[in-house]
N, C-alpha and C positions, 0 to 999 in steps of 0.2 A: 111297615107297620113296627111304632114300636113296643115292647114289650109291657108289661104293668106297671102302672105307676105306683111310686112307693116302697119301692126298695131299698138296701140301704143306700143311706145317702152318700156314704163312702165308695161305695163299691165303684165306680169309674174310675177313681185311684188305679185299681188293675191293669186299666188299658193306658198308664201312665207314657208309655214306650212309645207304643202306636201317635196318642193324639204330640206328640214331639217331635213326632215323624213329619206329621203334616203341619205344623206349626214351625216348621225350620223348612216345608214346600213352602207356606206364604212368605217368609222371608225374604227364601232364594227369588220370589218371584216379586218383590216390591212392585216394579214398575208397574206390573198386571194388577196389583193394589192401590197405585196413585190413579188408575185408569177406570174407575169402581165410581160410577158416575150417582147421581141423584140424595149423596150427602151434606152437599154445603147448607150454610143456613138452618140446621134441624133445629126446631124450638123446641125446647126442656126446661124445666122450672129448677136443671141442675146447677151446679156453675163450675164450667173447666177447669184447671189450669194451665199454666203454658207447657206443661211436659208435654202433653200430648194432650190435644180438641177433638171434638165429638163429631167431628170428619174425619179424622188418623182414625177414629175405632169403628167409627160405620163401617167403611172399607174394610178395616182387617176385617170385622166381621162377616161382612159378607163376601167376604173372598173364602175365607176359612170356612163357610157353610158353604160353599160351592168345592172346596178341594177335596171337601168325604168322596166324592164322586172322581172330581179329575187326577185325583191321586191312584186313583184303582182300576179307573176306564179310560184314562187318557181323556177325556171330554166330560162337559156337564151333563147330568142328566136327573130329570125329574124324578124318574122312578129308586131313587138310591134307595135304600130300606133302611135308616136310621134307626138304632135300637138305642132301650131307654138310657145307656150309658153314655151315649153319644149327645143325646140331648141334657143329662146333668153335668157335661163334658163342658158343654155351649153357655150353659149357664153358669159353671165357676170360671171359666174363662172371661163372659161380661161381668159378672161378679168383681174378680180381681182387677181385670181394666178400670171400669167405673170406678171403685174402691183409692184406686192409686193417683187418680185423677181428677176426681171431685172436692171440690174446696173445702165446704164442709163437713165432709164425709157422712151426708145424705143422700146416698142414690136410688136410682129408682130406675129397676133392671125392665119393667111391665110396660113402662110409659119411654124407655128407650129406644126398645122393641120395637113399639105400637109408632113410635115418629117414621122410622125406617123403614117403616111395612107403610104406613102413609105418604110417603115421600113417594114410592118406586110401588107403583104396583106390578110394574114389568118381572121385579125380585121372584123370579120362579122357583128360584133353588134353595128358598128359605124350607128350615124341615117343618111337613103341614101340625103338627101339631107341637111345635116349641114353644108356644106358646102357653101352655098349660103347665109348664116342667120350670118356667123360670119364676124367679123369686129373691129377693135380698136373703143373701145368707148371711145368719148372724158374725160377727167378724172373730170368734170365737173357734166361731166351726170353719172357718175360711182358714186360718191359719192350721187346722188342721188339717183341712184337705192336702192345703201348700207340702208339708210335711212330710205324709202319707202318697199324696203325688211323687214326691222325691226320693222318697224310699223305694217306688214300685220303679220307676226310673232306673234309678244309680243297679241295683237289685240287677235287672234284666242286661246293665250294662257289664256290671263286677263279671256274670254267667258267661255271659257271650264270650270275653276277656279269657276266661280259665279256660273256655270248652274253644277257642279259636275257630269261633261261629261264622259259616259261610253262609251269602246272603246271596239271593237270585238275582239276580241283574241288576238294577240301577238301587236297588238298596242297602247293597254291599257296601257303594261306596258309601253313601249317607251313613249307614252308621259307624265304619269304621273310621270314617273324619271326623265322626263325632266323639268315638272313642279315643281316640290319639290325642283330644284338645288335651286327658289328664292321664295322666298316669293310675295303674290297680289302684298302688297306694292310696292315692289321693280321693277314688272314689271310694275305697272301702272306709278313710278316716271321715269323707262327710255321712256316708250310708250310717256306720257305728254314730256319731255325734247330733244325727235327726231323729235313729230311735231313741237313744238318752233323751233328750229335747220332750218327743211325742209321748213317751211314757212316762215321761214329770205330766205330762198336763194332764195325765188320766190322773191323779192322785185329788181331786173333785170331785170325785165323782161321775164322770167323764163314761159314762159303759159302753153307748155305743162307740166310741173311740177307741176306746181299751178294747172291745173284740174286733174291731177291725185291727189291729197291730197286731193282734194276737193271728190272725188268720195271717198277713202278711209272716211273723215270726215263722208261723207252719210250712208255710210254700215256702221259704226259702232258707230253710235250716242246715240246705243242699250246698251253702255259699262257707260253710264251719267246716265242711266233710271237706278230708285229707283228697287231695289228690295225686293218683295213681300216674300220669301223665311226667313224664320225668322231664319234656320239655317245656312246661307247660309252666309259664313268668310270670303268670298274675295268680297268689296265693295269698289271699285276705288273709289279713287278723285282725280281730276285732277287741275290742275291750266290754264292751255294752250287750252288741248282736251275741246271738237270743236271749242271752240267760238273764240281763237286766229286767228287774218285773218292781217297780215301787211299791204299785199296788198291793203284792202279795206280802213282801215288807212290811205295809203298812197295815195291812192287815192281822199279821202274827204278834206286832209290837200291841193291837188293840184286845187281840186276847189274853195277851201274857197281862197286860195293865190289868183287863178287868177280873184273870184269877188273884191277884196278886190284893187288889179293892179288895174282893170280897170275901174271902179270907176269914179277916179278922170278926163280919160280919156273920161269921159259923162259927165261930169261940162258943157261944152263948149257948146253942145247940149240942155241941161235939161235949164239950166238960160236963156236964149231969150224967151225960150215956158213961160217960167213962167211969165213974164214982159209983154204980147201979152195983 
């Protein structure tokens, strides 16, 4: 059963590290993905590019939906309880895929999903309430989501490096393999740059995104705390995170400008009082 619709649109990004594990599971099972049926000749009004065809996206999407239960229970299950964050992630994933592969940029998320369901009545593992969550995400908001999604994923990876985190069973191998592809300093640099980019996007009254970034900042200040473990080789150094906040700086400049501009207007009222 999903949680209530209408929660903050950026909240699913908190679980990005978990969703990245699922996406890696999809990637590592390409043969099974390619065996997904009833994705040929989908009828939609969208024009797909040659980068990735509608068939490929359909197959990936169907396998991804099944992966939530297969990854946890090692088998497909219709009883897997999708959260509203899972629904939001699937909507985000589908928006991103279509946005990258539709020629004119006019994507129709629900139309694509309905065509998948129409072609496959036996697709039992599609989340029951997903259709309620599917909608076209504004391109600017989608870009915000990408940045925040990456920030949370990088932050978890850096913390795991700092703590030499152990993982249960196969997850340890997956996470460590993922982390070893880049060094601690590379993840730190990427996180720092994305934080600056994300904050800069908040200068145009982007209140929801700004609040989501502040939540990320407050949740992961631990990244900047000195490590007491002398054996720890991951000691991240940031230039921008967590102090960089152009929104506060812009507000302070506006207040100062207002004070300077309003001072001459007050003089006609102040001077007579001086000579009383």
